[in-house]
Short mmCIF file of the C-alpha atoms (twelve columns), coordinates in Angstrom:
data_MODEL
# 
_entry.id   MODEL 
# 
loop_
_atom_site.group_PDB 
_atom_site.id 
_atom_site.type_symbol 
_atom_site.label_atom_id 
_atom_site.label_alt_id 
_atom_site.label_comp_id 
_atom_site.label_asym_id 
_atom_site.label_seq_id 
_atom_site.Cartn_x 
_atom_site.Cartn_y 
_atom_site.Cartn_z 
_atom_site.pdbx_PDB_model_num 
ATOM 1  C CA . MET A 1  113.525 89.648  87.196  1 
ATOM 2  C CA . ALA A 2  113.985 92.727  85.061  1 
ATOM 3  C CA . ASN A 3  116.751 92.418  82.494  1 
ATOM 4  C CA . SER A 4  117.345 95.801  80.910  1 
ATOM 5  C CA . SER A 5  118.522 98.801  82.903  1 
ATOM 6  C CA . GLN A 6  115.328 100.611 81.962  1 
ATOM 7  C CA . SER A 7  113.122 97.846  83.357  1 
ATOM 8  C CA . ARG A 8  115.253 97.599  86.525  1 
ATOM 9  C CA . LYS A 9  114.818 101.309 87.094  1 
ATOM 10 C CA . ARG A 10 111.086 101.034 86.467  1 
ATOM 11 C CA . ALA A 11 110.872 98.221  89.046  1 
ATOM 12 C CA . ARG A 12 112.693 100.386 91.607  1 
ATOM 13 C CA . GLN A 13 110.370 103.304 90.905  1 
ATOM 14 C CA . ASN A 14 107.310 101.069 91.224  1 
ATOM 15 C CA . ASP A 15 108.441 99.779  94.626  1 
ATOM 16 C CA . LYS A 16 109.126 103.289 95.879  1 
ATOM 17 C CA . ARG A 17 105.784 104.588 94.601  1 
ATOM 18 C CA . ARG A 18 103.891 101.597 96.060  1 
ATOM 19 C CA . LEU A 19 105.294 102.293 99.527  1 
ATOM 20 C CA . HIS A 20 104.440 105.969 99.241  1 
ATOM 21 C CA . ASN A 21 100.907 105.223 98.065  1 
ATOM 22 C CA . ALA A 22 100.373 102.736 100.900 1 
ATOM 23 C CA . SER A 23 101.489 105.350 103.408 1 
ATOM 24 C CA . MET A 24 99.185  108.015 101.981 1 
ATOM 25 C CA . ARG A 25 96.246  105.598 101.835 1 
ATOM 26 C CA . SER A 26 96.852  104.556 105.439 1 
ATOM 27 C CA . MET A 27 96.982  108.179 106.571 1 
ATOM 28 C CA . MET A 28 93.682  108.902 104.813 1 
ATOM 29 C CA . ARG A 29 91.994  105.894 106.400 1 
ATOM 30 C CA . THR A 30 93.318  106.868 109.836 1 
ATOM 31 C CA . GLN A 31 91.870  110.366 109.533 1 
ATOM 32 C CA . VAL A 32 88.494  108.988 108.435 1 
ATOM 33 C CA . LYS A 33 88.494  106.587 111.399 1 
ATOM 34 C CA . LYS A 34 89.223  109.449 113.785 1 
ATOM 35 C CA . VAL A 35 86.122  111.265 112.528 1 
ATOM 36 C CA . ILE A 36 84.000  108.115 112.828 1 
ATOM 37 C CA . ASN A 37 85.252  107.393 116.355 1 
ATOM 38 C CA . ALA A 38 84.495  110.957 117.434 1 
ATOM 39 C CA . LEU A 39 81.026  110.693 115.890 1 
ATOM 40 C CA . ASP A 40 80.377  107.372 117.643 1 
ATOM 41 C CA . SER A 41 81.411  108.841 120.987 1 
ATOM 42 C CA . GLY A 42 78.971  111.714 120.447 1 
ATOM 43 C CA . ASP A 43 81.588  114.449 120.821 1 
ATOM 44 C CA . LYS A 44 80.487  117.038 118.268 1 
ATOM 45 C CA . GLU A 45 83.451  119.343 118.882 1 
ATOM 46 C CA . ALA A 46 86.048  116.599 118.413 1 
ATOM 47 C CA . ALA A 47 84.191  115.233 115.395 1 
ATOM 48 C CA . SER A 48 84.095  118.672 113.791 1 
ATOM 49 C CA . ASP A 49 87.813  119.188 114.369 1 
ATOM 50 C CA . ALA A 50 88.650  115.733 113.043 1 
ATOM 51 C CA . PHE A 51 86.477  116.361 109.973 1 
ATOM 52 C CA . LYS A 52 88.330  119.604 109.228 1 
ATOM 53 C CA . VAL A 53 91.613  117.682 109.305 1 
ATOM 54 C CA . ALA A 54 90.294  114.753 107.267 1 
ATOM 55 C CA . VAL A 55 88.837  116.739 104.339 1 
ATOM 56 C CA . PRO A 56 92.164  118.040 102.944 1 
ATOM 57 C CA . VAL A 57 93.742  114.605 103.387 1 
ATOM 58 C CA . ILE A 58 90.905  112.977 101.439 1 
ATOM 59 C CA . ASP A 59 91.121  115.641 98.724  1 
ATOM 60 C CA . LYS A 60 94.879  115.182 98.433  1 
ATOM 61 C CA . ALA A 61 94.453  111.420 98.033  1 
ATOM 62 C CA . ALA A 62 91.958  112.030 95.229  1 
ATOM 63 C CA . ASP A 63 94.250  114.552 93.535  1 
ATOM 64 C CA . LYS A 64 97.126  112.068 93.643  1 
ATOM 65 C CA . GLY A 65 94.954  109.347 92.112  1 
ATOM 66 C CA . LEU A 66 94.928  107.066 95.169  1 
ATOM 67 C CA . ILE A 67 91.147  107.120 95.181  1 
ATOM 68 C CA . HIS A 68 88.634  108.312 92.623  1 
ATOM 69 C CA . LYS A 69 87.324  111.866 92.953  1 
ATOM 70 C CA . HIS A 70 83.758  110.604 93.367  1 
ATOM 71 C CA . LYS A 71 84.850  108.289 96.173  1 
ATOM 72 C CA . ALA A 72 86.453  111.230 97.946  1 
ATOM 73 C CA . ASP A 73 83.248  113.230 97.539  1 
ATOM 74 C CA . ARG A 74 81.246  110.286 98.879  1 
ATOM 75 C CA . TYR A 75 83.491  109.999 101.955 1 
ATOM 76 C CA . LYS A 76 83.168  113.705 102.699 1 
ATOM 77 C CA . SER A 77 79.427  113.772 102.094 1 
ATOM 78 C CA . ARG A 78 78.681  110.830 104.360 1 
ATOM 79 C CA . LEU A 79 80.915  112.086 107.153 1 
ATOM 80 C CA . ASN A 80 79.404  115.543 106.926 1 
ATOM 81 C CA . ALA A 81 75.876  114.123 106.972 1 
ATOM 82 C CA . ARG A 82 76.659  112.192 110.148 1 
ATOM 83 C CA . LEU A 83 78.224  115.298 111.663 1 
ATOM 84 C CA . ARG A 84 75.116  117.386 110.906 1 
ATOM 85 C CA . ALA A 85 72.845  114.625 112.261 1 
ATOM 86 C CA . LEU A 86 74.786  114.717 115.543 1 
ATOM 87 C CA . ALA A 87 73.681  118.292 116.114 1 
# 
């Protein structure tokens, strides 16, 4: 247990930030899954719409430091490649 007031505050901040990060990470994963499900169903229109929603969410996660910038680029590139292959 934290002893000083500074370390208690830091522990509170860490808990709050951890919950926020988990929520943002979950939202990103959900958007990616929506694109993948639309691609698997073969619906190009739905997949394209889901991709347009997912890209800013992925970029925001990378900007916030939840995932590395290269990982975000890799997600977008692979989803876009599958979307183009569907056509």
